[in-house]
C-alpha positions as CSV (number, residue, x, y, z in Angstrom):
1,M,0.2,0.0,0.0
2,L,2.6,2.5,0.8
3,K,4.7,1.0,-1.5
4,G,6.8,4.1,-4.1
5,K,4.4,6.8,-1.9
6,R,5.9,10.1,-0.7
7,I,5.3,10.8,2.7
8,G,6.4,13.8,4.4
9,F,7.4,13.3,8.4
10,G,6.4,15.8,10.3
11,I,8.1,16.4,14.2
12,T,7.6,18.9,16.1
13,A,8.8,19.5,20.1
14,S,7.7,16.5,21.6
15,H,10.5,15.8,23.1
16,C,9.0,12.6,25.4
17,T,7.0,11.0,22.5
18,Y,10.3,11.0,20.0
19,A,11.5,7.5,21.3
20,D,8.0,6.3,20.2
21,V,7.7,8.5,17.1
22,I,10.7,8.3,15.5
23,P,11.3,4.7,14.8
24,K,7.9,4.6,13.1
25,I,10.3,6.2,10.2
26,S,11.5,2.7,9.7
27,S,7.6,1.5,9.3
28,L,7.5,3.2,6.3
29,T,10.9,2.7,4.5
30,E,10.4,-0.7,4.9
31,Q,6.8,-0.8,2.8
32,G,9.1,0.9,0.2
33,A,7.6,4.5,1.3
34,T,10.0,7.4,0.8
35,V,10.1,9.4,3.9
36,V,10.5,13.2,3.4
37,P,12.3,14.6,7.3
38,I,10.8,17.6,8.1
39,I,11.3,19.8,11.3
40,T,10.5,22.8,13.8
41,N,13.7,25.0,15.2
42,S,13.0,24.3,18.3
43,V,13.3,20.0,17.5
44,L,16.7,21.1,16.4
45,T,17.8,23.7,18.7
46,A,16.1,21.9,21.8
47,A,18.3,19.9,24.8
48,T,15.8,18.3,27.0
49,R,16.1,15.1,29.0
50,F,14.5,13.1,26.3
51,G,18.0,14.2,23.9
52,T,19.3,17.1,22.6
53,G,18.7,18.6,18.8
54,E,22.0,17.0,17.4
55,E,21.1,13.4,18.6
56,W,18.1,13.1,17.4
57,T,18.6,15.0,13.8
58,E,21.1,12.6,13.0
59,K,18.8,9.7,13.9
60,I,16.1,11.0,12.1
61,E,18.0,11.6,8.9
62,T,19.5,8.0,9.8
63,L,16.0,6.0,10.2
64,A,14.7,7.9,6.3
65,G,18.3,7.9,3.9
66,H,17.0,11.7,3.9
67,K,18.2,14.9,5.0
68,I,16.4,16.6,7.0
69,I,13.6,19.8,5.7
70,K,14.5,22.8,8.4
71,S,13.8,25.8,6.6
72,I,10.4,27.4,5.1
73,V,12.0,27.9,2.3
74,E,12.7,23.9,2.0
75,A,9.4,23.5,2.7
76,E,7.6,25.3,0.4
77,P,8.1,23.7,-3.1
78,F,5.8,20.4,-1.8
79,G,3.4,22.4,-3.4
80,P,3.0,21.8,-6.9
81,S,6.2,21.6,-8.4
82,N,7.1,18.9,-6.2
83,P,4.2,17.3,-3.8
84,L,3.9,14.8,-1.1
85,D,1.2,12.1,-1.6
86,C,0.8,12.2,2.5
87,M,2.0,14.5,5.0
88,V,2.1,13.3,8.7
89,I,3.1,15.7,11.5
90,A,3.3,13.2,14.7
91,P,4.0,14.6,17.4
92,M,1.9,17.3,16.7
93,T,1.7,19.8,19.6
94,G,-0.9,22.2,21.2
95,N,1.1,24.9,19.8
96,S,1.5,23.8,16.5
97,I,-2.6,22.5,16.4
98,S,-3.7,25.7,17.5
99,K,-1.3,28.0,14.1
100,F,-2.3,24.9,12.3
101,A,-6.0,25.2,12.5
102,N,-5.6,29.4,12.2
103,A,-3.9,29.1,8.8
104,S,-0.6,30.2,10.3
105,T,3.1,28.8,8.9
106,D,5.2,30.0,10.2
107,S,7.1,26.8,10.6
108,P,8.8,24.2,7.9
109,V,6.4,21.7,8.7
110,L,3.0,23.9,8.5
111,M,4.4,25.5,5.8
112,A,4.8,21.2,3.8
113,A,1.4,20.9,5.2
114,K,-0.2,23.4,3.9
115,A,1.2,23.4,0.5
116,T,0.2,19.3,0.7
117,L,-3.1,20.4,1.7
118,R,-3.6,22.7,-1.5
119,N,-2.6,19.8,-3.4
120,G,-5.9,18.3,-1.8
121,S,-3.6,15.4,-1.0
122,P,-4.1,13.6,3.1
123,V,-2.5,14.9,5.9
124,V,-2.3,12.8,9.1
125,L,-1.5,14.3,13.3
126,G,-0.5,12.4,16.1
127,I,-1.6,15.1,19.1
128,S,0.1,15.1,21.7
129,T,-0.9,18.4,24.0
130,N,-1.9,18.6,27.1
131,D,-4.1,20.8,26.0
132,A,-6.4,19.7,23.0
133,L,-9.6,19.7,26.3
134,G,-9.0,22.6,27.3
135,L,-8.6,26.4,25.1
136,N,-7.6,24.2,22.0
137,G,-10.0,22.0,22.4
138,V,-11.8,24.5,19.4
139,N,-8.6,23.7,17.4
140,V,-8.6,20.3,17.6
141,M,-12.7,20.1,16.3
142,K,-11.9,23.1,13.7
143,L,-8.8,20.3,12.2
144,L,-11.5,17.2,12.5
145,N,-13.8,19.2,10.3
146,T,-11.1,20.7,7.5
147,K,-11.9,18.3,4.4
148,N,-8.4,15.9,3.8
149,I,-7.0,15.8,7.5
150,F,-6.9,12.2,9.3
151,F,-6.0,12.2,13.1
152,I,-4.4,9.1,14.7
153,P,-6.9,8.0,17.5
154,F,-6.3,9.8,20.6
155,G,-7.3,9.5,23.7
156,Q,-6.4,11.0,27.2
157,D,-3.6,9.7,28.8
158,D,-3.9,11.0,32.3
159,P,-7.5,11.7,32.7
160,I,-6.9,12.1,37.0
161,N,-3.4,14.2,36.8
162,K,-3.7,15.8,33.3
163,P,-7.6,16.0,32.2
164,N,-7.3,18.5,29.0
165,S,-4.1,16.2,27.6
166,L,-4.7,13.6,24.7
167,I,-2.0,11.6,22.8
168,S,-2.0,9.7,19.4
169,N,-2.3,5.7,19.8
170,F,1.1,5.9,17.3
171,P,1.8,2.6,16.8
172,Q,-1.0,2.8,14.8
173,L,0.2,5.5,12.7
174,T,1.2,3.7,9.8
175,A,-2.3,2.3,9.3
176,T,-3.4,5.9,9.9
177,I,-0.9,7.2,6.7
178,E,-2.9,3.9,4.3
179,A,-6.7,4.9,5.5
180,A,-5.9,8.3,5.1
181,L,-4.0,8.2,1.1
182,E,-8.1,6.4,0.4
183,K,-9.5,9.3,2.0
184,K,-10.4,7.7,5.0
185,Q,-10.4,8.3,8.8
186,L,-9.2,4.9,10.6
187,Q,-11.4,4.6,13.1
188,P,-12.2,4.1,16.3
189,L,-11.0,8.1,16.6
190,L,-11.3,7.7,20.4
191,I,-9.7,5.7,22.3
192,Q,-8.9,4.6,25.6
193,Y,-4.7,5.0,25.5
194,T,-2.5,3.1,26.9
195,K,1.2,2.8,26.9
C-alpha cells in the first residue's frame, strides 16, 4: 500500500514522545515509502532530558535516508512543483495545532502541511498536547472537520492528573496513513489510551 509513496514526516517539539514516534520512520521505509523528514526549529535546537537536537536529527536522517527539511524556504516547494502523497505531523504539539487550525504557517512543518492540503492530498496528525481539551479544544475540532485532514486515534493519557491532555496512539500511525491515502479516517478515533 505504501510502496512508491512519498511521505512527508513532520516532527514538532513534543520531546517526550520522540522515542515512540521517530522509530516509525523505519516501518514506512520498510514498506517501500520514501520518507522526507521535516522539523520545526525547536526540534533542531532543544536539549532536553530526552536528548539533544543534534542526536535526534542524526537519528531521523539515518532512519529516513534523507536530509532533514528545516526551513520554510525548503518546505514551500511541496506545493504543485514537488508534491507529497501524504504529510504526517507526529508528534504535533498544541502550539502547532493552534497555528495550523488558524492558517499560520511559521514553520517548515506547517508550510509542508499547507502545501500538501493545497494539492488535495491527505495530512495525518498525531497529536500530543496537554491542552487538547482546554483552550485548544476548538482548534482540534476545527481540524477534525477540515477536508483531507486525518488523525491518528487518540485518548486521554492521564485523565486524573492531566484532564485536558490527549495523545495519539502512535503504533497506529501506519494504519492511519493507509486509510488517509484512501481518504478515510481510521476508526475508532477516540480510544482508551494505554502506553
